N, C-alpha and C positions, 0 to 999 in steps of 0.2 A: 476518154471513155467512160460510158457511164456506170453510175454507182451509187450504190444507196449506203444502208444500215453498214457502221461499219464498226469491229469488236477490237480490240486492242488485245491483242495477247503479245508483252515487248518485255524486250530483257536488254538491260545495261550492261555489258559484261565490253571487254576489249582483248583484244589480241594482233595477229599482221594480216595481208591481205590478198588473196585474187580474185577475182568476178568471174562468171561465169555467164556464156550465153549458150541460149537452144532453145528449142521449140517445143511447147507441152499442149499437147492436143485433150480437152475435154469436148466431148460430145461437136457440134459444129463448131464451137470457138478454137481459136489456140491463142496462144500468148508466148511472148516471148519472154525470157530473162534476160533483163539489161543490169549493168553494171558498168561503173566507168573505165573498172579497166575488165580487159578479158580474164577471164574466169577458167581453169578447168572445173572442169564436172568435177566433182568426186565419185566416188566408189557406189553405186547403188547400195542401198542398205539392205542387210543381210538377210536374206529369206525365211530365216525364222523371227527373225525380231518385225521382218515388215508384214508376215503374215500375223504376227499379234497386235501388232498396231494399226493394224487395219481392223480385226476382231474387235480389240479396245474401242476402237471409234465406232463403230456400229453398236457395240453396247451400251457408250455413252448418250447416242441417240436413243438407244429403249430406256435408258435412266431418265432421261429428260422429257421424252414423251409418257412415260407413267408417271413423272411429279407432278408434268402442269395438269394434264388431265384429273388425279384426282384433288389437286388444288383447285378445278376449274378458273383459272387463270396463270397466265406467262407466256412467255415470251417464245414459241416454238422455232422457230425460224433459224435465227442464230447457232443453237447448242447443234441442230443437225446438218448446216451447212459449214460448221467449221470444226467438224466434229475432228478430222484428220490434222487439222492443224494442234488441236488439243494434246490427240493421241502423242504427237512429234516432241512436242515442246512439255509433257509430261514423262512421254515414255522414254527419251532419253536423257542418258547419264549427262547434267550440264552443270558444271561447276564456274560460279560466278567468279571472276576474280580482274584486278584490274590494278594498274602500276600509278594511278592517280587517284589518292584518296577523296582531294576536295572536288574532282571533275565528273567521279562519280557520283558523289553526291547529289549535286546538283543534277545530273545528268538523268536521275532515279528522283526527283521531284518532278522535271518536266513531265517524264512518262507516266507519275501518279497525278497527273493535270489534267489526263484525259484526254487524247484527239475521239472526241464524239463525234454522232452519226453527220452526213454532210448537212444538217440543218443549225449545226454549230462552228460551220466552218468558218466563222468569223475567229472564235478562240485556238483553232487549229492551224489556222494560217498565223495566227501572231505566236505562238507559241513553236511552229515549225520555224519559220523567219528566226529568232532567237537561238533555236538551237544547232541551226546552221550556220550561226553569224558566228556566234564561239564556239566552233567544231567540235560539236560534241559527237565525237565518233563511235563512243559507245552506247548510242540511244540508237536501237533498234524497236522500229514499228512494226507489227504484221496487219495491212489493212484488210479488212474482209469486202470485199468487192461484191456484191451477188446481184446487181442491178437493179434494187428494190427499194422503194420509198414504202411508208404504210396506206398513203391514199391509192397510190398508182404503180407503176415501172416507172423505172429511173430515167427513162427514156425522155420521160411527159414533161419534166422540169429539169432535167440535168441535162446537160453536153460538153461541160468541159475534159480535158485529159488529164487525171489527176497524176500520171507519171509524168508530165509535161511542169505541173506546177511543182513538183518538187526536186525536179531536176531545176528551176528556173531557183529555187530557194537554197538549192546548195549540195541536195542529198546525194547519196547516191541509192539508185533507184532499183528493183528488181521486179518482174511481172511475171508471176507464175500461176500453173494449174493449182489452187490451193486444196485439190481432193489427191494428188498425188504426192504422196508417200514422199517417194525421193527428192520431186522438187521441194516439198518443206524443208528437207533436212539439209538437202543442199544450199540450197536461200541462206537460212539461219548460219550453217556453218562458214559459206562465206562471209556475211556480216559479221560473224564473232568476229574472225579472221582480218579485216581492214580495221587498219589504224591511222586511215588516210586524210583525217580532218573532217571528214565526213558522218552527219549521222546515217544511218540507213533505213529505207522504206521498202518495206516488200508488201508489193499488191497481191492478197492471195485472189483470184478471180476463183469463186464457187457458187453452188449453187442450193440458192436460201429454202431450208426444210428438206433437203437431198435424204430420200429413202421413205417418202412420201408420196405416192404419185399421184394421188389427186391434187395436191395442194406447192409440190415443189416447183420453186423457180418461177411462182406468184408472189403479189402482193398481200396472199391472203393465208400464205406462208407464216406472215411475220409474225402472227398473234398467236390464237388458240381455235383457227378455223378447221385445225387439223385432227381436231378429238376425237369427231366418229370415227376415223381412220385408223387410231391407233395400233389397235389389236390386229387390223390385217397387216398394217405398216412393219410390225415389229417380227412377224413373221416372216416378212422379203426379206428383211433384212435379215434373217438368223436367229434371232431370239424364240428359242422354244415358245410351243405355244399354251397361253393359261399363264406362262410365268412373268411374275411382276419385279422390278426394279434388278431384275436377271444383269450377275456379273459371275462369268465361267471361271472354274478353279485354273483354268489355262491363263486364264489375265490376271485373274488374285495371282498365281504364283510368278508369273511373269515382273509384276509392279513391284511384290516382294524383293527379286534378284534387282530390283534397278534402285527400292530403298538400301539394299543392302550396300550396294555397289557407291551409293552418294552416302551414305552413313562413313564407308571408310574415308572417303575423300574431306568428309566435314570433319572428320575426327583427325585426320591428316593437317587439318586447316586449324583445328583448335591445338593441336601440339607446337607450330609456328606461333601462332598469337600466344600462348602462353609463356613461352621464350620472348618473344617481345616486352611481353609485359611485362617477367620481371627484369629485363635490362631497360624498362622506361617506365618504371611504374607513379611518376607524376604524370605523367602524360595517358597513362592507362587510368589513371583516377580520370584525368579530365573528359576521356571517351566513357569510362562507364559514368560518368553523372549526364554527359550526352544521353547515350543511351537509356538509361532509369529516367530523365528526367530529373535530376538531383538538382534544387537548387537554394539556396540557404531561405527562410523564410522572409515573410515580406516584411514583418518588424525587423530581422536582424538586417534587408537591404536598405530599410529607410535607414537606420541608424550607422553605415557606412557610405552614407550618402551626404555630404557636408552641407548645412546649411546653404541655401541658395543665396542669400541677400540681395535680391534681386531688387531694384528701383522698378518704376512704370516699364513691364517689357510684355512682349506680347507671348501668348504661351507655344508659341511654335518656336520660339526663340527660347525659352525658357527647357521645350523638352530636346534641344538641340543638345545644351548643357546637358542635360541627364542623362542622353543615351550613350555618352561617354561615362561615365559612372555604369549603366548598363554594361555594355560593353565589357569593361574592365569585373565589372561583376558576375559576370554569364558569360564564360569564354568562347560558350557553342552560340552565342546571340552574335547573327548576320541583318542589315537591313539593307533597302532596295530600295528604287523611287522609280516611276513612270513618265520620267526626263521632268522631273519637278524637283532635286535634289537642291539646288539656288533658292527655292521660294519655300519648302516645306522644311525644312535645315533637318534634315535624320540622318545626314553625312555623318559616318564614325572616323573622326580622327586619325591618322595613321594606323588605320585598319586595312589598308589598300583596297584596290578595286577587282572584284572578279572577274574571270574571262581571259580571251589571247587577243594579243596583239595588243598595240598604243602600251601604255602603264600598266595592262592588266595581269590578272594570273588566277589561276585556279584555287590560289590559297586566300584571295581577297576577302574582305568580311561587306566591302560596298556593293551591290548590281546594280546597274544601268540597265535595265528592265525596257530603254527606248518608250516610246509612245504606244504600251501597249499593255491597257492597264486591266483587261479581261484577261489575259494571259498571264499578267504579274498574279492577280490575285488565285489562280489555276497553280500555277507555279508554288507559291507559297503553301495551298493544300499540299501542293506533294510533298513538298519540306517537311509539313506536318506528318503526313502519312510514312517517309524514309523514316523519320525517328531521331536523326543525329544534331537535326539544328533547331532554334527558335529564329524564328523571322517577323521583322516588322515590314511592311511597305506603303509608300505613302504618295497620297495625291492630293490632288482640291477635294474635298467634301463634297462638293457637286459631280465631283467623275464618280463617286461610287457606284453609281448606276451604271456605268460601263462593264464592273464585274459584281453585280450585285448579284448573280446566279453562284459566286462562289462564295461569298458570305454566307446562304443560304447552306450551303453544302457544310463550311467548317461551324457552321453552329450546330449542323443536324448531326455532324461524326462529331465534336465536342473538340475539334484542332485547338487545344491550350496553347501548342506552340506557335501560332501563328496572330500578330495583332495589326493593325491598319492604322496608320500617322496621317490623317486627314484636315490638313490646312483650313485655311481660309474658309471659317466654320458660320458665317450668318450674311443676313445684310451689310455688316460694316466691312463687306471686300467694296464696295464705293463702286466704284469708274467703270468695270467691269458689265454690272448692271446685271438682271434680273438671272438672264441665263447663267451668271457665275455667282450668285445668290442663293445657298440652299436654305429655303425657308421649310420647306418640308421632310429634308434629309435625316434629321437626326431623332425625330421622329419613326424616322420609314426605318433606321436603321433600330429601334429600340424594342420593333413589334415583334424581330426574329430570338425566337426562345434560342436560352444557354448563349446568348452574345450577349455581352457586359461591354453599355456603351459610356465611357469616360467625356464629361466638358469641364475639364477643371476651369478654378476661378482666378489662380494664379501661379506661381510657378511652385509654392509649396505641395497645392494641391496635385501639380502635373508630374510633380516626386511621385506621389502614391498611387495617383494613376498608372504611371510606367512601371512602377514595382508590379502593380497588382497584374500589370499584361503579361508578366512573365513568371509569376508567380503559384496565378491562377492554376487549377487543376483541369475543372469543367466546361471549359470553353475559349473561345478568340474573345479579342476585345479589340472595340473601335476609341481610338484615341481623339477627341476632337478638339483644335486648336485651333486661335486667334489668329489674324491677320493683325491686329491692332493693338496696341499696347493695352494692359488691363493693369488698374490699380494692387497693389499687393495690401493683403488683410494684413498687416504688419500688429497691429492692435493685439493680435494673438498669437502666441508662439508658433516656432514653425513644425515643430514637432505633435503638435496638439492639431493643427492643421491639417499635417500629413496621415495621421489617425484616425479623424473625424472623415477624412476623403475617404480613404479605406473603407469604411464601412459605408459608402453610401451615398451619407447625409450626417450631418453632424449641425451642432449648434454653431454658428459662426459666432456670431453676438449675443448675448441673452441679458434678456428684457433686467430694466433696472428699479422696476416696480410691479405692481400687478400684473401679470400678463394679459393682455386684451387682444393683442394680432400677432399673428404670424407673419411673416412675409418669406417666403421659400423661392430660391432663385438660383442658376445654377451660371455659369460658364462668364462671358460678360456682364454679365447682367445682374452677378454681386455685388460687384460693386457699387451700383447704383441702390440695392437694397440697405445697404451698410450704411451710405450715405444719408438714403431717408430714415431709419430707423435712428441713428443720431440722435434724431429731435424727438422722438418718440420713447418716453421711460417702459412704457406699456409694452413694446415691441420685441419681438425676438425675430432675430434673423435666421432661415434654416438655410445653408450651401449644400445643395443635394446634387455632384455632378456626377453620381453612378444610380439610377433609379433601381436597374436591377442587382446593385450590391446592397440598397438598403432594403431592399426585401427580403432580401437571406438574413437580417437581424433578427436577435429574438425578441418578441412580441416588449418585452419590459425595454430592450432599447428602443425601439419606433414608436413608443408610448413619451420615452424621456425627449425624445425628439419633436414629437407631434403630438403633443397629448390632447387626448380624447375632448377632453372639457373645453378646448380651445376650438370654438368652430369658427371665428372671424381666420380665416387664409384667405392668402391673394399670393398666386404665383406670379414670375415674370422671367419669360426666356424668349430673346431674337428669332422665333420661331411660330409654327403653328402650334396652335393652344391646346388640343383635343384630350394627351395625357394626361398633360396637366391636373384637372378635373379630377381624378383620384386623390388628388391633396389638397385641393385648394375649392372653394367653391367661388373664385373670381380668379381672371388669368390675363394678367397683360402679355401678348403676343403680336404675332406677324402674320394674319389669315390671309395673306394674298401676296403675290408676287413685287419684288424690291422693284427700283428704278435705277439708273444710273446718275451717279452724284458721288461727291467723297463721301467715305463711310460713315464721320460724322452727321451730313446732311441728313444720309438715310436713316440714320438710327434714329434724329430726332424729326423727322417727321411722321415716323411711322411709330412714334412712342415708346422707342427705348432711350428713358431719360431717368436721370432719380425724380424731378418736375410731376410726370407724368404720371409715376408710378405712386407720386404722394396725393397728385389728385383723385385717381382713382382709389386710393385707401380710403380719403375721404368720403368719397362718395358712397361706402358701405354702409357707413351710419346710419 
């Protein structure tokens, strides 16, 4: 079946199932309603209600036309084409309920990941497969199939059968006329009633831009091409001539009644919830903390995590130790991986595995996303939008580009509940070669507004990084961890390293004579800076695990770390150099792709050694 832009009006609700079969007719196209079970057709929407919803749909079209015309910009096709779907969704009393708290939560998260237009079918395929595999039968997707893309009619570039695709995933599918109020109501009711272990996919066949005869059913209807015809179109669908943003008293009265009925249901639910809260005060407090994003302060959380006292170890290993503490201190924290738990080391011990079958349950704290990085990123954003859980997801750093669009969304929306654990952070990956050695990727993440990028230098900095990721309020956090072992800066107390790292940059080694050189480093390169500075009395080492956090500090603090009086500054990181010139006049980095060899050899050959750093400092005189 040909399709193009899809709008998701989705609900995550559970109940019992019958399915229905029948044929709906719209123009010259016929659409069969399909389900895995035979379903009796529900009684048609009562006449008065149906008339009210039809009127509301047309008035919604009028509102969209007026708004887009006034703004001289917008997408008119979907609100005109899907108006009946919206009228049914918002014009019927729909109380959401579930018998599985944890399952509903993650279902909503997948829903919020936004099954986007056909141009984004990669992420929808991943998410849809995941939803079916984990039997999320309280997920309902309403898919606006209008046979149009922006450039052409959809048949020009698309010929797949979307229903067969979702059947193959394991969804329960329905194929309806999206303008038939009875069909829309019946499909939603059937989907809500179904608890057969299958998510629900309702293909709503619609005419894009319906109500504006000059453009409806064509790719021209997608945007604002219909603006010149707005006044004529409004009259043709029953809007009084000359009225702008018109909503009739009848529609206002109808929706006021719906609101009253919903309020009664809401009040009843609140009574039930209060009784539960009174009987379960500890759980109620935990839920309230989750809903309202209440966690202890970063300082208190760091104080509650014992000193790690690590020897030389990879920061991914340090992260494994810290995530156990984070899970203990933040009960609504969960984590997952795109098929790399064994390497990224973010598994929560004794947390259980989320899902169905095998050793999984819907109360588990560890999610196995499979080889689905893009879906993982989208689902994580869904967790944040849903609002109950904090979540981290892991993969190799180089693979973050598979879900880069979701990083942008998380930054744009300031989704502070999200963090990414990205390991194998540099050319130190070694033998896997340049395809797996992310020289440009850390800087590529740092340019996202609202995203904090932490690349800690040792175990105690890792504590600060992970604590920041769950206490920060303004946006998501990328945690960049090494594959290879790193030395610990044990000459400095753990509490000071944690406090300094939380501020984004701090003095990791203070000069013992008059200050003449500042060496700035991050991650695995801090150990080299410390080694070189040991023989340079006038050298200060600044560890800068997070540029973004440092930039938020006061001018006085920043001056205390990087005094403007000292202009001889050099920075070192095993990645591209560009961003570091904000802080240093010379940068030792890797402005090329790596090569396949053991990690210590790639580091040495590409200059990531204390010897090369010292030589570069001497060349500055």
